[in-house]
TORLO-248324 format. One record per atom (N, C-alpha, C, O, CB): residue number from 1; chain; x, y, z; residue in one letter. Coordinates in nm, 3 decimals, padded with zeros to 5 digits. Glycine has a CB too. Layout:
! TORLO-248324
  nr kette      px      py      pz rest
 NUM     A       X       Y       Z    A
...
! end
This chain:
! TORLO-248324
  nr kette      px      py      pz rest
   1     A -08.817  05.455 -04.496    M
   1     A -08.905  05.473 -04.600    M
   1     A -09.015  05.562 -04.530    M
   1     A -09.059  05.544 -04.417    M
   1     A -08.956  05.332 -04.663    M
   2     A -09.055  05.668 -04.624    N
   2     A -09.151  05.763 -04.583    N
   2     A -09.297  05.708 -04.604    N
   2     A -09.317  05.603 -04.665    N
   2     A -09.129  05.893 -04.659    N
   3     A -09.399  05.786 -04.550    N
   3     A -09.536  05.739 -04.562    N
   3     A -09.587  05.738 -04.709    N
   3     A -09.668  05.652 -04.744    N
   3     A -09.625  05.827 -04.475    N
   4     A -09.543  05.829 -04.791    T
   4     A -09.592  05.820 -04.929    T
   4     A -09.546  05.698 -05.001    T
   4     A -09.617  05.639 -05.082    T
   4     A -09.550  05.938 -05.006    T
   5     A -09.407  05.657 -04.964    D
   5     A -09.359  05.541 -05.021    D
   5     A -09.436  05.418 -04.974    D
   5     A -09.469  05.331 -05.054    D
   5     A -09.218  05.529 -04.992    D
   6     A -09.464  05.410 -04.849    L
   6     A -09.544  05.309 -04.781    L
   6     A -09.679  05.283 -04.843    L
   6     A -09.724  05.171 -04.867    L
   6     A -09.564  05.349 -04.642    L
   7     A -09.741  05.400 -04.868    V
   7     A -09.876  05.401 -04.928    V
   7     A -09.871  05.352 -05.087    V
   7     A -09.952  05.275 -05.137    V
   7     A -09.936  05.554 -04.915    V
   8     A -09.778  05.403 -05.145    F
   8     A -09.751  05.373 -05.287    F
   8     A -09.729  05.227 -05.300    F
   8     A -09.783  05.165 -05.392    F
   8     A -09.628  05.451 -05.341    F
   9     A -09.654  05.169 -05.214    Q
   9     A -09.633  05.014 -05.220    Q
   9     A -09.753  04.942 -05.180    Q
   9     A -09.789  04.842 -05.242    Q
   9     A -09.517  04.965 -05.128    Q
  10     A -09.816  04.988 -05.079    S
  10     A -09.953  04.924 -05.041    S
  10     A -10.048  04.923 -05.145    S
  10     A -10.111  04.821 -05.172    S
  10     A -10.019  04.993 -04.928    S
  11     A -10.063  05.039 -05.213    Y
  11     A -10.162  05.048 -05.322    Y
  11     A -10.130  04.953 -05.436    Y
  11     A -10.217  04.895 -05.502    Y
  11     A -10.168  05.191 -05.377    Y
  12     A -09.991  04.940 -05.456    G
  12     A -09.940  04.846 -05.570    G
  12     A -09.995  04.700 -05.520    G
  12     A -10.056  04.629 -05.601    G
  12     A -09.758  04.850 -05.590    G
  13     A -09.975  04.661 -05.400    R
  13     A -10.028  04.522 -05.358    R
  13     A -10.176  04.512 -05.368    R
  13     A -10.227  04.406 -05.404    R
  13     A -09.988  04.487 -05.213    R
  14     A -10.253  04.623 -05.335    C
  14     A -10.394  04.610 -05.339    C
  14     A -10.437  04.591 -05.490    C
  14     A -10.521  04.507 -05.522    C
  14     A -10.462  04.735 -05.270    C
  15     A -10.371  04.681 -05.585    C
  15     A -10.409  04.670 -05.729    C
  15     A -10.387  04.528 -05.790    C
  15     A -10.447  04.496 -05.893    C
  15     A -10.328  04.773 -05.811    C
  16     A -10.306  04.449 -05.732    R
  16     A -10.281  04.308 -05.779    R
  16     A -10.404  04.216 -05.756    R
  16     A -10.410  04.103 -05.803    R
  16     A -10.155  04.246 -05.705    R
  17     A -10.494  04.268 -05.687    R
  17     A -10.628  04.196 -05.645    R
  17     A -10.737  04.243 -05.740    R
  17     A -10.778  04.358 -05.726    R
  17     A -10.673  04.230 -05.489    R
  18     A -10.784  04.170 -05.828    D
  18     A -10.894  04.222 -05.920    D
  18     A -11.013  04.268 -05.839    D
  18     A -11.084  04.357 -05.888    D
  18     A -10.941  04.111 -06.022    D
  19     A -11.041  04.220 -05.730    D
  19     A -11.165  04.250 -05.655    D
  19     A -11.145  04.374 -05.564    D
  19     A -11.239  04.423 -05.500    D
  19     A -11.208  04.126 -05.569    D
  20     A -11.028  04.418 -05.562    F
  20     A -11.008  04.544 -05.469    F
  20     A -11.113  04.649 -05.502    F
  20     A -11.189  04.694 -05.416    F
  20     A -10.859  04.611 -05.487    F
  21     A -11.117  04.689 -05.630    F
  21     A -11.207  04.803 -05.662    F
  21     A -11.356  04.765 -05.647    F
  21     A -11.437  04.847 -05.604    F
  21     A -11.181  04.852 -05.807    F
  22     A -11.391  04.638 -05.684    V
  22     A -11.525  04.590 -05.667    V
  22     A -11.560  04.608 -05.516    V
  22     A -11.661  04.671 -05.482    V
  22     A -11.538  04.439 -05.715    V
  23     A -11.479  04.554 -05.432    D
  23     A -11.500  04.552 -05.282    D
  23     A -11.520  04.699 -05.233    D
  23     A -11.611  04.731 -05.156    D
  23     A -11.372  04.484 -05.205    D
  24     A -11.425  04.789 -05.288    F
  24     A -11.437  04.933 -05.248    F
  24     A -11.569  04.982 -05.272    F
  24     A -11.629  05.038 -05.180    F
  24     A -11.340  05.019 -05.319    F
  25     A -11.625  04.967 -05.393    Y
  25     A -11.756  05.012 -05.429    Y
  25     A -11.869  04.956 -05.345    Y
  25     A -11.963  05.027 -05.310    Y
  25     A -11.779  04.979 -05.568    Y
  26     A -11.858  04.825 -05.311    D
  26     A -11.954  04.756 -05.216    D
  26     A -11.955  04.831 -05.077    D
  26     A -12.061  04.861 -05.021    D
  26     A -11.910  04.600 -05.194    D
  27     A -11.833  04.857 -05.027    F
  27     A -11.823  04.919 -04.909    F
  27     A -11.875  05.065 -04.908    F
  27     A -11.947  05.109 -04.818    F
  27     A -11.689  04.913 -04.871    F
  28     A -11.834  05.137 -05.015    F
  28     A -11.865  05.278 -05.025    F
  28     A -12.020  05.283 -05.049    F
  28     A -12.086  05.358 -04.977    F
  28     A -11.779  05.351 -05.145    F
  29     A -12.083  05.208 -05.145    M
  29     A -12.230  05.215 -05.157    M
  29     A -12.305  05.176 -05.038    M
  29     A -12.413  05.229 -05.015    M
  29     A -12.276  05.132 -05.266    M
  30     A -12.255  05.085 -04.959    S
  30     A -12.332  05.032 -04.836    S
  30     A -12.311  05.139 -04.725    S
  30     A -12.369  05.120 -04.618    S
  30     A -12.278  04.879 -04.784    S
  31     A -12.235  05.244 -04.740    S
  31     A -12.219  05.344 -04.641    S
  31     A -12.342  05.437 -04.638    S
  31     A -12.367  05.497 -04.533    S
  31     A -12.092  05.423 -04.667    S
  32     A -12.422  05.453 -04.749    S
  32     A -12.531  05.540 -04.749    S
  32     A -12.616  05.518 -04.871    S
  32     A -12.567  05.506 -04.983    S
  32     A -12.485  05.678 -04.740    S
  33     A -12.749  05.513 -04.846    D
  33     A -12.840  05.494 -04.949    D
  33     A -12.825  05.597 -05.063    D
  33     A -12.837  05.564 -05.181    D
  33     A -12.975  05.497 -04.892    D
  34     A -12.799  05.724 -05.023    T
  34     A -12.787  05.835 -05.111    T
  34     A -12.675  05.811 -05.199    T
  34     A -12.685  05.839 -05.319    T
  34     A -12.771  05.963 -05.039    T
  35     A -12.566  05.761 -05.149    I
  35     A -12.453  05.720 -05.232    I
  35     A -12.479  05.612 -05.322    I
  35     A -12.446  05.619 -05.440    I
  35     A -12.344  05.683 -05.153    I
  36     A -12.542  05.503 -05.268    R
  36     A -12.573  05.391 -05.350    R
  36     A -12.663  05.443 -05.473    R
  36     A -12.636  05.406 -05.587    R
  36     A -12.647  05.279 -05.262    R
  37     A -12.760  05.522 -05.451    N
  37     A -12.849  05.574 -05.552    N
  37     A -12.772  05.655 -05.658    N
  37     A -12.816  05.665 -05.773    N
  37     A -12.956  05.661 -05.487    N
  38     A -12.654  05.714 -05.618    R
  38     A -12.578  05.793 -05.727    R
  38     A -12.521  05.703 -05.824    R
  38     A -12.480  05.750 -05.930    R
  38     A -12.464  05.880 -05.670    R
  39     A -12.512  05.573 -05.799    F
  39     A -12.439  05.477 -05.892    F
  39     A -12.533  05.394 -05.962    F
  39     A -12.487  05.306 -06.034    F
  39     A -12.341  05.386 -05.818    F
  40     A -12.674  05.411 -05.953    L
  40     A -12.766  05.316 -06.012    L
  40     A -12.736  05.303 -06.167    L
  40     A -12.731  05.193 -06.222    L
  40     A -12.915  05.362 -05.986    L
  41     A -12.717  05.414 -06.230    K
  41     A -12.708  05.400 -06.377    K
  41     A -12.557  05.410 -06.426    K
  41     A -12.531  05.447 -06.541    K
  41     A -12.797  05.513 -06.446    K
  42     A -12.464  05.377 -06.337    T
  42     A -12.323  05.401 -06.369    T
  42     A -12.263  05.275 -06.437    T
  42     A -12.299  05.162 -06.405    T
  42     A -12.243  05.439 -06.239    T
  43     A -12.176  05.297 -06.524    D
  43     A -12.097  05.190 -06.586    D
  43     A -11.986  05.156 -06.480    D
  43     A -11.884  05.224 -06.476    D
  43     A -12.034  05.236 -06.732    D
  44     A -12.004  05.062 -06.403    M
  44     A -11.915  05.033 -06.291    M
  44     A -11.767  04.996 -06.341    M
  44     A -11.667  05.031 -06.277    M
  44     A -11.978  04.912 -06.207    M
  45     A -11.762  04.931 -06.451    D
  45     A -11.632  04.889 -06.504    D
  45     A -11.554  05.027 -06.529    D
  45     A -11.439  05.041 -06.489    D
  45     A -11.650  04.797 -06.643    D
  46     A -11.621  05.125 -06.594    A
  46     A -11.558  05.251 -06.625    A
  46     A -11.536  05.325 -06.487    A
  46     A -11.434  05.392 -06.473    A
  46     A -11.649  05.337 -06.727    A
  47     A -11.616  05.316 -06.397    Q
  47     A -11.598  05.385 -06.273    Q
  47     A -11.490  05.333 -06.187    Q
  47     A -11.426  05.408 -06.114    Q
  47     A -11.718  05.385 -06.201    Q
  48     A -11.468  05.203 -06.193    R
  48     A -11.349  05.141 -06.120    R
  48     A -11.230  05.183 -06.188    R
  48     A -11.127  05.198 -06.122    R
  48     A -11.351  04.984 -06.113    R
  49     A -11.228  05.206 -06.315    H
  49     A -11.101  05.255 -06.381    H
  49     A -11.067  05.397 -06.324    H
  49     A -10.955  05.430 -06.285    H
  49     A -11.119  05.260 -06.545    H
  50     A -11.179  05.476 -06.324    L
  50     A -11.160  05.607 -06.281    L
  50     A -11.105  05.618 -06.135    L
  50     A -11.020  05.701 -06.101    L
  50     A -11.288  05.676 -06.295    L
  51     A -11.161  05.526 -06.054    L
  51     A -11.112  05.522 -05.910    L
  51     A -10.971  05.487 -05.906    L
  51     A -10.893  05.558 -05.842    L
  51     A -11.191  05.421 -05.822    L
  52     A -10.929  05.379 -05.972    R
  52     A -10.790  05.331 -05.980    R
  52     A -10.694  05.455 -06.010    R
  52     A -10.597  05.479 -05.939    R
  52     A -10.777  05.216 -06.095    R
  53     A -10.728  05.530 -06.116    N
  53     A -10.645  05.646 -06.151    N
  53     A -10.660  05.755 -06.038    N
  53     A -10.559  05.812 -05.995    N
  53     A -10.689  05.705 -06.297    N
  54     A -10.784  05.785 -05.988    G
  54     A -10.795  05.887 -05.887    G
  54     A -10.712  05.864 -05.771    G
  54     A -10.644  05.953 -05.720    G
  54     A -10.929  05.899 -05.843    G
  55     A -10.717  05.741 -05.727    I
  55     A -10.633  05.704 -05.599    I
  55     A -10.482  05.722 -05.631    I
  55     A -10.403  05.755 -05.543    I
  55     A -10.661  05.544 -05.549    I
  56     A -10.444  05.702 -05.753    M
  56     A -10.313  05.712 -05.783    M
  56     A -10.266  05.864 -05.792    M
  56     A -10.155  05.904 -05.755    M
  56     A -10.289  05.637 -05.910    M
  57     A -10.362  05.938 -05.843    Q
  57     A -10.338  06.094 -05.846    Q
  57     A -10.318  06.142 -05.703    Q
  57     A -10.231  06.223 -05.672    Q
  57     A -10.466  06.176 -05.915    Q
  58     A -10.403  06.087 -05.618    L
  58     A -10.383  06.142 -05.470    L
  58     A -10.255  06.110 -05.423    L
  58     A -10.196  06.193 -05.355    L
  58     A -10.484  06.086 -05.366    L
  59     A -10.197  05.990 -05.453    I
  59     A -10.073  05.946 -05.402    I
  59     A -09.955  06.024 -05.462    I
  59     A -09.864  06.072 -05.395    I
  59     A -10.059  05.803 -05.427    I
  60     A -09.968  06.031 -05.607    L
  60     A -09.861  06.111 -05.672    L
  60     A -09.862  06.249 -05.623    L
  60     A -09.753  06.304 -05.605    L
  60     A -09.874  06.112 -05.822    L
  61     A -09.969  06.312 -05.598    H
  61     A -09.969  06.451 -05.542    H
  61     A -09.901  06.454 -05.408    H
  61     A -09.825  06.547 -05.380    H
  61     A -10.114  06.507 -05.528    H
  62     A -09.926  06.356 -05.325    A
  62     A -09.858  06.358 -05.199    A
  62     A -09.703  06.339 -05.225    A
  62     A -09.623  06.387 -05.145    A
  62     A -09.917  06.247 -05.105    A
  63     A -09.662  06.271 -05.333    R
  63     A -09.530  06.253 -05.361    R
  63     A -09.460  06.365 -05.427    R
  63     A -09.340  06.357 -05.453    R
  63     A -09.518  06.143 -05.436    R
  64     A -09.536  06.479 -05.458    G
  64     A -09.488  06.597 -05.505    G
  64     A -09.531  06.640 -05.644    G
  64     A -09.492  06.747 -05.691    G
  64     A -09.355  06.590 -05.499    G
  65     A -09.605  06.563 -05.704    M
  65     A -09.672  06.584 -05.843    M
  65     A -09.762  06.714 -05.834    M
  65     A -09.820  06.743 -05.729    M
  65     A -09.768  06.448 -05.888    M
  66     A -09.770  06.784 -05.938    S
  66     A -09.860  06.897 -05.944    S
  66     A -09.995  06.869 -05.911    S
  66     A -10.041  06.758 -05.934    S
  66     A -09.860  06.954 -06.069    S
  67     A -10.068  06.966 -05.855    D
  67     A -10.217  06.948 -05.819    D
  67     A -10.304  06.972 -05.931    D
  67     A -10.424  06.988 -05.909    D
  67     A -10.261  07.039 -05.707    D
  68     A -10.260  06.977 -06.043    R
  68     A -10.348  07.023 -06.166    R
  68     A -10.460  06.917 -06.179    R
  68     A -10.579  06.948 -06.192    R
  68     A -10.257  07.034 -06.312    R
  69     A -10.416  06.786 -06.176    K
  69     A -10.530  06.688 -06.193    K
  69     A -10.624  06.672 -06.081    K
  69     A -10.737  06.629 -06.103    K
  69     A -10.477  06.557 -06.221    K
  70     A -10.583  06.705 -05.954    L
  70     A -10.666  06.696 -05.837    L
  70     A -10.765  06.823 -05.851    L
  70     A -10.885  06.814 -05.826    L
  70     A -10.573  06.697 -05.697    L
  71     A -10.709  06.929 -05.891    R
  71     A -10.787  07.054 -05.913    R
  71     A -10.905  07.030 -06.017    R
  71     A -11.019  07.072 -05.996    R
  71     A -10.689  07.171 -05.965    R
  72     A -10.872  06.965 -06.122    A
  72     A -10.968  06.928 -06.222    A
  72     A -11.068  06.837 -06.173    A
  72     A -11.187  06.852 -06.202    A
  72     A -10.905  06.870 -06.334    A
  73     A -11.025  06.742 -06.098    L
  73     A -11.123  06.647 -06.019    L
  73     A -11.220  06.725 -05.927    L
  73     A -11.341  06.702 -05.922    L
  73     A -11.040  06.544 -05.927    L
  74     A -11.154  06.819 -05.856    G
  74     A -11.246  06.895 -05.768    G
  74     A -11.346  06.973 -05.851    G
  74     A -11.462  06.982 -05.812    G
  74     A -11.168  06.991 -05.677    G
  75     A -11.308  07.027 -05.959    E
  75     A -11.402  07.105 -06.043    E
  75     A -11.505  07.016 -06.099    E
  75     A -11.622  07.054 -06.105    E
  75     A -11.331  07.176 -06.156    E
  76     A -11.468  06.901 -06.140    S
  76     A -11.571  06.803 -06.196    S
  76     A -11.670  06.753 -06.097    S
  76     A -11.785  06.723 -06.130    S
  76     A -11.503  06.682 -06.256    S
  77     A -11.622  06.745 -05.967    H
  77     A -11.706  06.691 -05.860    H
  77     A -11.774  06.808 -05.782    H
  77     A -11.843  06.774 -05.686    H
  77     A -11.620  06.602 -05.763    H
  78     A -11.764  06.926 -05.806    N
  78     A -11.818  07.026 -05.733    N
  78     A -11.977  07.049 -05.747    N
  78     A -12.045  06.978 -05.820    N
  78     A -11.745  07.142 -05.770    N
  79     A -12.027  07.148 -05.677    R
  79     A -12.180  07.170 -05.670    R
  79     A -12.237  07.177 -05.820    R
  79     A -12.347  07.131 -05.851    R
  79     A -12.216  07.315 -05.585    R
  80     A -12.154  07.238 -05.906    N
  80     A -12.207  07.271 -06.040    N
  80     A -12.194  07.161 -06.131    N
  80     A -12.237  07.176 -06.246    N
  80     A -12.140  07.387 -06.098    N
  81     A -12.140  07.051 -06.097    N
  81     A -12.106  06.945 -06.191    N
  81     A -12.174  06.818 -06.117    N
  81     A -12.296  06.813 -06.102    N
  81     A -11.935  06.930 -06.217    N
  82     A -12.093  06.722 -06.074    Y
  82     A -12.138  06.599 -06.020    Y
  82     A -12.208  06.619 -05.879    Y
  82     A -12.275  06.531 -05.824    Y
  82     A -12.017  06.504 -06.010    Y
  83     A -12.185  06.741 -05.829    D
  83     A -12.239  06.760 -05.695    D
  83     A -12.206  06.657 -05.585    D
  83     A -12.294  06.606 -05.515    D
  83     A -12.379  06.766 -05.707    D
  84     A -12.087  06.632 -05.574    I
  84     A -12.035  06.540 -05.471    I
  84     A -12.027  06.611 -05.346    I
  84     A -11.939  06.698 -05.341    I
  84     A -11.901  06.480 -05.505    I
  85     A -12.103  06.593 -05.240    K
  85     A -12.116  06.674 -05.111    K
  85     A -11.978  06.640 -05.042    K
  85     A -11.930  06.527 -05.048    K
  85     A -12.254  06.630 -05.012    K
  86     A -11.917  06.744 -04.977    P
  86     A -11.807  06.744 -04.908    P
  86     A -11.793  06.639 -04.804    P
  86     A -11.686  06.583 -04.782    P
  86     A -11.793  06.861 -04.857    P
  87     A -11.917  06.610 -04.734    E
  87     A -11.903  06.511 -04.628    E
  87     A -11.891  06.370 -04.677    E
  87     A -11.856  06.279 -04.602    E
  87     A -12.016  06.519 -04.535    E
  88     A -11.922  06.351 -04.809    W
  88     A -11.912  06.213 -04.870    W
  88     A -11.770  06.167 -04.874    W
  88     A -11.745  06.046 -04.868    W
  88     A -11.971  06.211 -05.013    W
  89     A -11.678  06.257 -04.885    Y
  89     A -11.535  06.226 -04.888    Y
  89     A -11.486  06.150 -04.764    Y
  89     A -11.394  06.069 -04.776    Y
  89     A -11.457  06.353 -04.904    Y
  90     A -11.542  06.174 -04.647    T
  90     A -11.515  06.101 -04.529    T
  90     A -11.563  05.960 -04.542    T
  90     A -11.490  05.869 -04.502    T
  90     A -11.577  06.166 -04.413    T
  91     A -11.679  05.934 -04.595    L
  91     A -11.727  05.803 -04.629    L
  91     A -11.648  05.720 -04.734    L
  91     A -11.632  05.598 -04.731    L
  91     A -11.862  05.818 -04.675    L
  92     A -11.601  05.807 -04.828    W
  92     A -11.520  05.748 -04.937    W
  92     A -11.387  05.696 -04.875    W
  92     A -11.347  05.582 -04.900    W
  92     A -11.493  05.857 -05.053    W
  93     A -11.319  05.779 -04.795    L
  93     A -11.194  05.748 -04.737    L
  93     A -11.215  05.621 -04.636    L
  93     A -11.129  05.533 -04.636    L
  93     A -11.135  05.879 -04.662    L
  94     A -11.314  05.612 -04.563    E
  94     A -11.338  05.504 -04.465    E
  94     A -11.361  05.383 -04.552    E
  94     A -11.304  05.280 -04.515    E
  94     A -11.463  05.534 -04.366    E
  95     A -11.431  05.379 -04.655    A
  95     A -11.455  05.266 -04.746    A
  95     A -11.314  05.225 -04.807    A
  95     A -11.282  05.107 -04.813    A
  95     A -11.563  05.308 -04.864    A
  96     A -11.242  05.314 -04.846    L
  96     A -11.117  05.285 -04.910    L
  96     A -11.016  05.215 -04.794    L
  96     A -10.943  05.118 -04.819    L
  96     A -11.054  05.429 -04.976    L
  97     A -11.024  05.271 -04.681    L
  97     A -10.928  05.215 -04.579    L
  97     A -10.973  05.075 -04.541    L
  97     A -10.889  04.987 -04.521    L
  97     A -10.920  05.306 -04.449    L
  98     A -11.103  05.052 -04.530    K
  98     A -11.156  04.920 -04.514    K
  98     A -11.122  04.827 -04.612    K
  98     A -11.098  04.711 -04.582    K
  98     A -11.287  04.922 -04.505    K
  99     A -11.119  04.869 -04.734    T
  99     A -11.072  04.779 -04.854    T
  99     A -10.930  04.756 -04.854    T
  99     A -10.890  04.645 -04.888    T
  99     A -11.107  04.840 -04.992    T
 100     A -10.842  04.852 -04.817    V
 100     A -10.700  04.843 -04.804    V
 100     A -10.673  04.733 -04.703    V
 100     A -10.594  04.641 -04.725    V
 100     A -10.637  04.979 -04.763    V
 101     A -10.741  04.747 -04.591    R
 101     A -10.726  04.665 -04.473    R
 101     A -10.753  04.508 -04.515    R
 101     A -10.684  04.414 -04.474    R
 101     A -10.831  04.719 -04.356    R
 102     A -10.855  04.499 -04.596    Q
 102     A -10.893  04.366 -04.640    Q
 102     A -10.787  04.304 -04.752    Q
 102     A -10.750  04.187 -04.751    Q
 102     A -11.044  04.375 -04.700    Q
 103     A -10.746  04.395 -04.840    H
 103     A -10.670  04.343 -04.944    H
 103     A -10.514  04.359 -04.940    H
 103     A -10.450  04.294 -05.022    H
 103     A -10.719  04.401 -05.060    H
 104     A -10.455  04.432 -04.861    D
 104     A -10.314  04.440 -04.852    D
 104     A -10.270  04.349 -04.740    D
 104     A -10.297  04.374 -04.623    D
 104     A -10.268  04.583 -04.831    D
 105     A -10.198  04.236 -04.781    P
 105     A -10.151  04.136 -04.684    P
 105     A -10.055  04.190 -04.576    P
 105     A -10.038  04.132 -04.469    P
 105     A -10.084  04.025 -04.758    P
 106     A -09.987  04.315 -04.616    D
 106     A -09.901  04.376 -04.514    D
 106     A -09.963  04.479 -04.438    D
 106     A -09.891  04.557 -04.375    D
 106     A -09.784  04.430 -04.570    D
 107     A -10.099  04.491 -04.435    Y
 107     A -10.163  04.610 -04.350    Y
 107     A -10.123  04.591 -04.224    Y
 107     A -10.099  04.480 -04.176    Y
 107     A -10.317  04.622 -04.349    Y
 108     A -10.111  04.716 -04.154    T
 108     A -10.092  04.735 -04.018    T
 108     A -10.170  04.867 -03.978    T
 108     A -10.194  04.955 -04.061    T
 108     A -09.938  04.741 -03.986    T
 109     A -10.204  04.872 -03.853    P
 109     A -10.268  05.009 -03.816    P
 109     A -10.176  05.129 -03.847    P
 109     A -10.224  05.235 -03.886    P
 109     A -10.303  05.013 -03.659    P
 110     A -10.052  05.113 -03.831    E
 110     A -09.967  05.230 -03.867    E
 110     A -09.973  05.259 -04.020    E
 110     A -09.966  05.374 -04.064    E
 110     A -09.817  05.204 -03.824    E
 111     A -09.988  05.143 -04.102    L
 111     A -10.003  05.175 -04.253    L
 111     A -10.141  05.247 -04.271    L
 111     A -10.152  05.338 -04.353    L
 111     A -09.997  05.034 -04.350    L
 112     A -10.249  05.205 -04.192    G
 112     A -10.370  05.279 -04.211    G
 112     A -10.355  05.445 -04.180    G
 112     A -10.416  05.532 -04.243    G
 112     A -10.479  05.210 -04.115    G
 113     A -10.277  05.463 -04.089    K
 113     A -10.249  05.597 -04.044    K
 113     A -10.176  05.674 -04.160    K
 113     A -10.207  05.789 -04.192    K
 113     A -10.162  05.594 -03.912    K
 114     A -10.084  05.606 -04.217    A
 114     A -10.007  05.653 -04.328    A
 114     A -10.095  05.674 -04.442    A
 114     A -10.080  05.778 -04.506    A
 114     A -09.899  05.560 -04.363    A
 115     A -10.184  05.591 -04.478    W
 115     A -10.293  05.621 -04.579    W
 115     A -10.357  05.748 -04.557    W
 115     A -10.358  05.835 -04.644    W
 115     A -10.400  05.517 -04.577    W
 116     A -10.416  05.764 -04.433    R
 116     A -10.488  05.882 -04.414    R
 116     A -10.400  06.014 -04.421    R
 116     A -10.448  06.117 -04.468    R
 116     A -10.555  05.873 -04.284    R
 117     A -10.277  06.006 -04.376    E
 117     A -10.181  06.117 -04.381    E
 117     A -10.151  06.159 -04.526    E
 117     A -10.139  06.276 -04.562    E
 117     A -10.049  06.078 -04.309    E
 118     A -10.140  06.054 -04.603    V
 118     A -10.106  06.078 -04.744    V
 118     A -10.220  06.132 -04.834    V
 118     A -10.205  06.222 -04.917    V
 118     A -10.056  05.950 -04.803    V
 119     A -10.324  06.075 -04.810    L
 119     A -10.445  06.108 -04.891    L
 119     A -10.530  06.238 -04.856    L
 119     A -10.596  06.303 -04.936    L
 119     A -10.537  05.992 -04.880    L
 120     A -10.515  06.263 -04.720    N
 120     A -10.605  06.384 -04.673    N
 120     A -10.573  06.516 -04.738    N
 120     A -10.664  06.593 -04.771    N
 120     A -10.590  06.406 -04.518    N
 121     A -10.449  06.544 -04.758    P
 121     A -10.439  06.690 -04.831    P
 121     A -10.494  06.681 -04.966    P
 121     A -10.556  06.779 -05.006    P
 121     A -10.286  06.747 -04.845    P
 122     A -10.481  06.576 -05.047    G
 122     A -10.544  06.576 -05.181    G
 122     A -10.692  06.570 -05.174    G
 122     A -10.760  06.633 -05.255    G
 122     A -10.496  06.462 -05.263    G
 123     A -10.746  06.497 -05.080    I
 123     A -10.890  06.492 -05.070    I
 123     A -10.946  06.636 -05.014    I
 123     A -11.053  06.680 -05.055    I
 123     A -10.932  06.367 -04.971    I
 124     A -10.878  06.696 -04.934    D
 124     A -10.916  06.836 -04.892    D
 124     A -10.916  06.935 -05.004    D
 124     A -11.003  07.021 -05.016    D
 124     A -10.822  06.886 -04.786    D
 125     A -10.815  06.920 -05.087    L
 125     A -10.815  06.998 -05.212    L
 125     A -10.935  06.983 -05.304    L
 125     A -10.992  07.081 -05.350    L
 125     A -10.696  06.964 -05.288    L
 126     A -10.971  06.860 -05.330    I
 126     A -11.084  06.819 -05.410    I
 126     A -11.211  06.874 -05.337    I
 126     A -11.289  06.948 -05.398    I
 126     A -11.087  06.659 -05.429    I
 127     A -11.232  06.842 -05.222    R
 127     A -11.342  06.881 -05.139    R
 127     A -11.356  07.045 -05.129    R
 127     A -11.462  07.106 -05.135    R
 127     A -11.321  06.816 -04.994    R
 128     A -11.253  07.091 -05.116    G
 128     A -11.239  07.240 -05.117    G
 128     A -11.302  07.319 -05.249    G
 128     A -11.341  07.435 -05.242    G
 128     A -11.080  07.271 -05.107    G
 129     A -11.306  07.247 -05.360    A
 129     A -11.357  07.300 -05.474    A
 129     A -11.515  07.308 -05.476    A
 129     A -11.575  07.367 -05.566    A
 129     A -11.305  07.223 -05.584    A
 130     A -11.575  07.247 -05.378    Y
 130     A -11.715  07.235 -05.383    Y
 130     A -11.777  07.365 -05.380    Y
 130     A -11.900  07.375 -05.383    Y
 130     A -11.764  07.154 -05.276    Y
! end
């Protein structure tokens, strides 16, 4: 089984837990006051739904799907729109991996490395639109 398959399955296990996305945002927002402040007036239910889809888009891109949706995400998050700073993606990924570690009962350090390998190209594509 390749890394994209491993991550796809891991994400499926994580999505079975309702608090996966809540915990992600707890970790992500605790990584920086600036990030926490960005979410003060956010509908977090809607935001968690967007996150769920965004992670899936990153995984599907790694599995060979077109980068069209990730490019659109990059455009919406660039300096002219949501102004998501490129360095924040590192904090985002660290929060995600911490959440996966907590919620995937089959987590191993090797699986954590697979997550990084699978998501980084898509994250770099989004970040590059800044």
